[in-house]
C-alpha positions as CSV (number, residue, x, y, z in Angstrom):
1,X,111.8,108.9,116.1
2,X,108.2,107.5,116.7
3,X,107.2,104.0,116.0
4,X,103.6,102.3,115.8
5,X,103.9,98.7,116.2
6,X,101.7,95.5,115.3
7,X,102.8,92.5,117.0
8,X,101.8,89.4,118.3
9,X,103.5,86.0,119.9
10,X,106.9,86.3,121.7
11,X,108.0,87.7,118.7
12,X,106.3,90.6,118.9
13,X,107.9,91.3,122.8
14,X,111.1,90.9,121.3
15,X,110.5,94.0,118.5
16,X,108.6,96.3,121.4
17,X,111.7,95.5,124.0
18,X,114.2,96.4,121.1
19,X,112.3,99.2,120.5
20,X,112.4,100.5,124.1
21,X,115.9,100.1,124.1
22,X,116.6,102.1,121.9
23,X,114.5,104.9,122.7
24,X,111.6,104.7,120.4
25,X,108.7,106.6,121.3
26,X,105.5,103.6,120.7
27,X,102.4,105.7,120.6
28,X,100.4,102.7,119.7
29,X,100.5,99.2,119.4
30,X,98.1,96.9,117.3
31,X,97.8,93.0,118.8
32,X,95.1,90.1,118.6
33,X,92.8,88.2,120.6
34,X,94.0,84.8,121.8
35,X,92.4,82.1,119.8
36,X,90.5,80.0,122.6
37,X,91.0,77.1,120.4
38,X,95.0,77.1,120.4
39,X,97.5,76.6,122.6
40,X,99.0,79.3,123.9
41,X,102.6,78.9,125.5
42,X,104.0,82.2,124.0
43,X,103.6,85.2,125.7
44,X,101.2,88.3,125.7
45,X,101.8,91.0,123.7
46,X,99.0,93.0,125.0
47,X,100.2,92.6,129.3
48,X,103.6,93.3,127.9
49,X,102.2,96.6,126.6
50,X,99.9,97.5,129.7
51,X,102.8,96.9,132.0
52,X,104.8,99.5,129.8
53,X,102.1,102.2,129.3
54,X,101.9,101.4,126.2
55,X,98.4,101.8,124.7
56,X,97.3,98.6,123.1
57,X,94.4,98.0,120.2
58,X,93.3,94.3,119.6
59,X,91.5,95.2,116.6
60,X,89.9,92.5,114.7
61,X,89.7,94.0,111.3
62,X,92.7,96.9,111.1
63,X,93.1,97.7,107.9
64,X,88.9,99.1,108.3
65,X,87.9,102.2,109.9
66,X,88.8,103.7,112.5
67,X,92.4,101.9,112.4
68,X,94.0,103.2,109.8
69,X,92.7,107.0,110.1
70,X,94.8,106.3,113.5
71,X,97.4,105.5,112.1
72,X,97.8,107.8,110.3
73,X,96.9,110.8,112.7
74,X,99.6,109.2,115.3
75,X,102.2,110.6,112.3
76,X,104.5,107.8,112.6
77,X,108.1,107.6,111.1
78,X,108.3,104.1,110.8
79,X,105.7,101.3,111.3
80,X,107.2,97.5,112.7
81,X,105.3,94.7,112.1
82,X,106.6,91.6,114.5
83,X,104.4,88.4,113.8
84,X,101.1,89.8,113.5
85,X,98.9,87.5,111.8
86,X,96.8,89.8,109.7
87,X,97.9,91.5,105.7
88,X,98.1,94.9,106.2
89,X,96.9,97.0,103.4
90,X,98.0,100.0,101.6
91,X,96.3,102.5,103.8
92,X,98.4,102.0,106.4
93,X,101.7,100.4,104.9
94,X,101.7,104.2,103.5
95,X,101.3,105.4,106.5
96,X,104.8,106.0,108.2
97,X,107.1,108.7,107.0
98,X,110.0,106.6,106.5
99,X,109.1,102.8,105.9
100,X,106.7,100.5,107.2
101,X,109.1,97.5,107.8
102,X,108.5,93.3,109.2
103,X,110.4,90.6,111.0
104,X,110.2,87.7,109.3
105,X,111.4,84.1,110.4
106,X,113.0,83.2,108.0
107,X,116.1,83.8,105.5
108,X,114.2,85.6,102.8
109,X,113.9,85.2,100.1
110,X,113.1,80.8,100.9
111,X,110.0,80.5,103.4
112,X,108.2,83.3,102.0
113,X,104.8,82.7,104.1
114,X,103.4,81.7,106.9
115,X,104.9,79.1,110.0
116,X,108.6,79.3,108.5
117,X,109.6,78.0,111.4
118,X,107.4,74.7,110.9
119,X,108.2,74.5,107.6
120,X,112.5,74.2,108.2
121,X,112.3,71.4,109.8
122,X,109.5,69.9,108.1
123,X,111.9,70.3,105.1
124,X,115.1,69.2,106.6
125,X,116.9,72.6,106.7
126,X,120.4,73.3,108.2
127,X,120.0,76.9,108.7
128,X,117.4,79.5,109.1
129,X,117.2,83.1,110.6
130,X,115.1,86.4,110.8
131,X,114.9,89.3,108.3
132,X,113.8,92.6,108.6
133,X,112.5,93.9,105.0
134,X,110.8,96.5,103.8
135,X,106.7,95.7,103.7
136,X,104.6,95.6,100.3
137,X,101.5,94.7,99.8
138,X,102.7,91.1,98.2
139,X,103.6,88.9,101.1
140,X,107.2,88.7,102.3
141,X,108.5,90.9,98.6
142,X,109.9,94.0,99.7
143,X,113.7,95.4,99.9
144,X,115.4,93.3,102.6
145,X,116.9,95.8,105.1
146,X,118.8,93.4,106.9
147,X,119.1,89.5,107.8
148,X,120.5,87.0,110.9
149,X,121.3,83.3,110.2
150,X,120.2,80.5,112.8
151,X,122.2,77.3,112.7
152,X,119.3,73.9,113.6
153,X,120.5,71.5,115.5
154,X,119.5,67.8,114.5
155,X,117.7,67.9,117.9
156,X,115.7,71.0,117.5
157,X,111.9,71.4,117.7
158,X,109.6,74.4,116.4
159,X,110.0,75.9,120.0
160,X,113.7,75.4,121.0
161,X,114.5,76.5,117.3
162,X,111.9,79.9,117.7
163,X,114.1,80.9,121.4
164,X,117.3,80.4,119.2
165,X,115.3,82.8,116.3
166,X,113.9,85.0,119.3
167,X,117.7,85.7,120.5
168,X,118.5,86.4,117.0
169,X,116.1,88.8,116.2
170,X,116.9,91.1,119.4
171,X,120.6,91.0,118.2
172,X,119.8,91.7,114.7
173,X,117.5,95.0,116.2
174,X,120.6,95.8,117.9
175,X,122.4,96.4,115.0
176,X,120.4,97.7,112.7
177,X,118.1,100.2,114.9
178,X,121.0,102.6,115.6
179,X,120.7,103.5,112.0
180,X,117.1,103.8,111.6
181,X,117.0,105.7,114.4
182,X,119.1,108.3,112.0
183,X,116.8,108.1,109.4
184,X,118.5,105.5,107.3
185,X,117.5,102.1,105.6
186,X,119.4,99.7,104.4
187,X,117.8,97.9,101.4
188,X,118.6,95.2,99.1
189,X,116.7,93.5,96.6
190,X,114.8,90.5,97.8
191,X,115.1,88.0,95.5
192,X,111.9,86.4,95.5
193,X,112.3,85.1,91.9
194,X,114.9,83.1,93.8
195,X,113.0,81.5,96.9
196,X,109.9,79.9,97.8
197,X,106.6,80.2,99.7
198,X,104.5,78.2,102.1
199,X,101.1,78.3,103.3
200,X,99.7,77.7,106.6
201,X,99.7,74.4,108.7
202,X,96.9,72.4,109.5
203,X,96.4,69.4,112.1
204,X,95.9,67.5,109.3
205,X,99.3,68.2,107.8
206,X,100.7,66.3,110.7
207,X,99.6,62.9,109.7
208,X,102.3,60.8,108.4
209,X,103.0,59.0,105.5
210,X,105.1,55.7,106.2
211,X,106.4,55.4,102.4
212,X,108.4,58.6,102.9
213,X,111.7,57.7,104.7
214,X,112.3,57.8,108.4
215,X,114.5,61.0,108.6
216,X,111.6,62.9,106.4
217,X,109.2,61.8,109.2
218,X,111.7,62.9,112.3
219,X,111.9,66.1,110.6
220,X,107.5,66.4,110.7
221,X,107.6,65.1,114.4
222,X,110.0,67.5,115.5
223,X,108.5,69.9,113.2
224,X,104.9,69.8,115.4
225,X,105.5,68.6,118.4
226,X,104.2,70.1,121.5
227,X,102.6,72.6,122.1
228,X,101.6,72.0,118.1
229,X,98.9,69.7,117.3
230,X,101.8,66.8,116.5
231,X,102.1,64.2,114.1
232,X,100.0,61.3,114.2
233,X,99.1,58.0,112.5
234,X,96.0,55.4,113.6
235,X,96.0,51.7,115.0
236,X,93.8,50.0,114.2
237,X,91.4,53.0,112.8
238,X,92.7,55.2,116.8
239,X,94.7,58.0,116.5
240,X,97.9,57.7,117.4
241,X,99.9,60.8,118.4
242,X,104.0,60.4,118.1
243,X,105.6,63.4,120.2
244,X,108.9,62.2,119.7
245,X,110.6,59.7,117.5
246,X,114.6,59.1,116.1
247,X,115.1,57.7,112.8
248,X,117.3,54.0,112.8
249,X,118.8,52.5,109.9
250,X,116.9,49.2,109.2
251,X,118.6,45.4,110.3
252,X,118.1,42.3,108.5
253,X,115.1,41.6,110.7
254,X,112.6,44.4,109.4
255,X,114.7,45.3,105.8
256,X,111.5,43.3,104.3
257,X,109.0,44.1,105.7
258,X,106.4,46.8,104.5
259,X,106.6,50.4,105.2
260,X,103.8,51.4,108.3
261,X,104.8,47.5,109.6
262,X,105.3,48.0,113.8
263,X,108.8,45.6,115.1
264,X,110.1,45.5,118.6
265,X,114.0,46.4,118.5
266,X,115.1,45.6,121.9
267,X,113.3,47.4,124.7
268,X,111.9,49.9,122.3
269,X,109.5,50.1,119.4
270,X,109.7,51.1,115.9
271,X,108.2,51.6,112.2
272,X,109.5,50.3,109.2
273,X,109.4,53.1,106.8
274,X,110.1,53.8,103.1
275,X,113.5,53.9,104.3
276,X,114.8,52.9,107.6
277,X,112.9,52.6,111.1
278,X,111.5,55.7,113.2
279,X,111.8,54.7,116.8
280,X,108.5,55.6,118.7
281,X,110.2,57.7,121.9
282,X,107.1,59.0,122.8
283,X,103.2,58.4,122.1
284,X,100.1,59.0,122.7
285,X,97.1,56.5,122.1
286,X,94.1,55.5,123.8
287,X,94.0,58.1,126.5
288,X,98.0,56.8,127.4
289,X,101.1,58.5,127.1
290,X,103.7,56.3,127.2
291,X,107.7,57.4,126.6
292,X,111.1,54.7,126.0
293,X,110.0,51.2,126.9
294,X,106.1,51.7,128.1
295,X,105.9,52.3,124.6
296,X,106.6,48.9,123.7
297,X,103.7,47.7,126.8
298,X,101.2,50.2,125.5
299,X,101.5,48.5,122.0
300,X,102.5,45.5,123.0
301,X,99.6,43.8,121.4
302,X,100.0,45.4,118.4
303,X,103.2,44.5,117.2
304,X,103.9,43.2,113.4
305,X,100.7,45.0,112.7
306,X,100.6,48.2,110.4
307,X,99.6,51.2,111.2
308,X,97.8,53.9,108.9
C-alpha cells in the first residue's frame, strides 16, 4: 500500500514510524518549516524523513499548484495527516484511492479543533485520547476509524500528557494498520453535534483570572507551562509568569481576603482566588526565576499586596 503523509511534531514521527513498521510504501511526505518564533521542543519530521530516505517537501501553500498535482500523480492508496497544521482542501483529500485519514489528539467528537492537549487540561478533563478519522472539508468531522483513551493525572502538564498520547497513538496505529493494509476501513459516525470545538490558543490566553477557583487556575498553569508561553499575572505592572503552582484550601486568616491578594503560607507564598488559595511553586518575575521558599524571598515586599 502506498501512503502519502502530511506530518509535523512528535506525532508526525510516531505516525511515520508506525507506517514503516507495517510495510507501507511512503513515496513522499509534506511537512512545515519551523516557526522561528516558536519554542520547538519536539522532533523534526524532515530530519526523520532524510534519515529514512523518504522524500520530504516543505510546501508553504500545499493546496496550490504544483502540490495537488504531485499528490495525484503519486497514486496513493491512503493519505495520512499526523499533526499537520494546514487544512487540506478537496483536491488533495480526494486523491487517495481508499481514504484520507487524520490523527487527532482528542476523543472525538469532544475537543475538535486546535490545541486539544492544552484545552483538555484547561477544562480539567480526567480523560482524553487519540482518534484516527476520515478527513472531510469540515475539520475533525469525518467518520471515526479508531480511538484510544488516555487518562489524565492531576499532575500532568501538556508535555507529560503529550508523551502519553504519543504512546497511545503508536499502539492505536499498530492495531489499525493491519486492517487498513487489507483495504478495509472500519467506520462509525462522528457525532459532532454531541461534541465540542475549540480554536487555537494565543499567549494572551494565559492571563490569570484570580476570581476563578484555585483548581481552575492550576489547570491553566499546567496547560501552558514550559515549553508553552506560560500563565501570567502582573505585580505592580510588571508581568509575572507562574510556571508551577498547587491549589490549597483557604484558612481562617485568608478566607475574607479579596481574590488576587498575595499571602504567606508557612515558608511559601500563595494567592487568594475565587475559591481557595493557589500556592506559587515556581515563578519568573523581574528577570529572576524562583522556586519553593525562594518565591517568598523574591516577593517579600509584595506580601498583602494584590496581583492583576
